[in-house]
C-alpha positions in Angstrom: 91.3 80.6 82.8 89.5 83.0 80.5 87.1 82.3 78.3 86.9 84.6 74.5 84.9 84.9 71.6 84.7 87.8 69.1 83.0 90.0 70.7 83.3 89.0 74.6 85.5 88.7 76.4 85.6 86.9 80.4 88.5 86.9 82.9 87.6 84.2 85.5 88.8 85.1 89.2 89.8 82.6 91.7 90.1 84.9 95.0 91.0 83.1 98.5 91.0 79.4 96.9 94.4 79.3 96.1 97.0 76.8 96.8 99.0 78.2 99.2 96.0 79.8 101.3 94.9 75.9 101.6 99.3 75.2 102.9 99.2 78.4 105.1 95.8 77.2 106.9 96.9 73.6 107.3 100.1 75.0 108.9 98.8 77.8 110.7 96.4 75.1 112.2 99.1 72.6 113.3 101.4 75.2 114.5 98.4 76.4 116.4 97.8 73.4 118.2 100.7 72.1 119.1 101.8 75.6 121.2 98.5 74.8 122.8 98.9 71.4 123.3 102.4 72.5 124.6 100.8 74.5 126.9 97.8 72.7 128.5 100.4 69.6 128.8 102.5 72.3 131.3 99.4 73.4 133.0 98.1 69.7 133.8 102.4 68.3 134.3 101.8 65.4 131.6 103.2 64.8 128.8 100.9 64.9 126.0 103.2 65.5 123.6 106.4 63.6 123.6 108.7 65.8 122.2 108.7 68.3 124.8 108.4 66.5 127.9 106.4 69.0 130.8 109.3 69.5 133.4 111.5 71.1 130.8 108.1 74.4 130.7 106.6 76.0 133.7 103.2 76.5 133.7 103.8 80.6 134.4 105.4 82.0 132.3 105.9 79.9 128.7 102.8 77.6 129.2 100.5 80.3 130.0 102.4 82.6 126.4 101.8 79.6 124.2 98.7 78.6 125.6 98.2 81.9 124.4 99.5 82.0 120.9 98.2 78.1 120.2 94.5 80.0 120.9 95.5 83.8 118.9 96.3 81.5 116.4 93.7 79.2 116.0 91.2 83.2 115.9 93.6 83.0 113.5 93.2 79.7 111.3 89.9 80.1 111.9 89.7 83.6 109.6 91.6 82.1 107.2 89.2 78.9 106.5 86.6 81.6 106.7 87.9 83.2 103.5 88.6 80.0 101.9 85.2 78.6 102.3 83.3 81.7 101.4 85.7 82.5 98.0 86.0 85.5 99.0 88.1 87.8 96.1 86.7 85.1 93.6 84.2 86.1 90.1 84.9 87.3 86.9 85.5 90.7 84.6 83.4 90.6 81.3 83.8 92.9 78.5 81.4 93.1 76.0 82.8 94.6 72.9 79.5 94.5 71.0 77.4 96.1 73.8 79.7 98.6 74.7 80.0 97.2 78.4 82.6 96.2 80.9 81.2 94.3 84.2 83.0 93.4 87.0 82.1 90.9 89.6 83.6 90.2 92.6 82.4 87.8 96.0 82.7 89.3 99.2 82.7 88.6 102.7 78.8 87.6 103.9 76.4 90.2 104.5 74.2 93.3 102.8 76.9 94.0 100.0 78.3 90.4 99.7 78.0 90.9 95.6 80.4 93.3 94.5 78.8 94.0 90.9 79.8 97.2 89.3 79.1 98.1 85.7 80.1 100.8 83.0 79.7 101.6 79.6 83.5 101.3 77.3 82.7 104.8 76.0 83.5 106.2 79.8 86.5 104.3 80.6 89.1 106.8 80.3 91.7 104.7 80.9 93.1 102.1 82.7 96.0 100.7 84.3 96.7 97.5 85.6 99.2 96.9 88.6 101.0 93.8 89.3 103.5 93.1 92.1 105.4 89.1 92.2 106.9 87.7 94.8 105.7 87.4 98.9 103.4 90.4 99.2 101.6 89.7 95.8 99.5 92.1 94.8 97.6 92.3 91.1 95.2 95.8 91.0 92.7 96.9 88.1 92.4 100.6 87.9 89.8 102.7 85.7 89.1 106.3 85.2 86.2 107.0 84.2 84.6 109.7 83.0 83.0 112.4 84.5 79.1 112.3 83.3 77.5 115.4 84.8 
């Protein structure tokens, strides 16, 4: 989404609140919860999930490993939900031709440097390079090359 006028162009950046991140967070949560339930049911000797009878999975070593994968998945899932909740990477790019200023604003992780705000004069920018890679490992990078000001 963007907004334009004659002299100002604002490009809004979505950040980590993308549909794909929500899908991965739900898949990871239910998958790791399944691993943890299977490990727990093998430890207790009772069927907590009807798909896997507890007699088929021995607690040592299969149940321990499945419990470990479940706990590790829940930790990774909590990290993913935190980035979605904090909306890490969202912000905007603002180009103002009238003032001759380029502003880049992003939200980061909580802490001292949560707000990332960069401001450049257009006359100091020598070149701009945009790198976009689509696919499984999508990547979008904006490079600014500024003049050395002494």
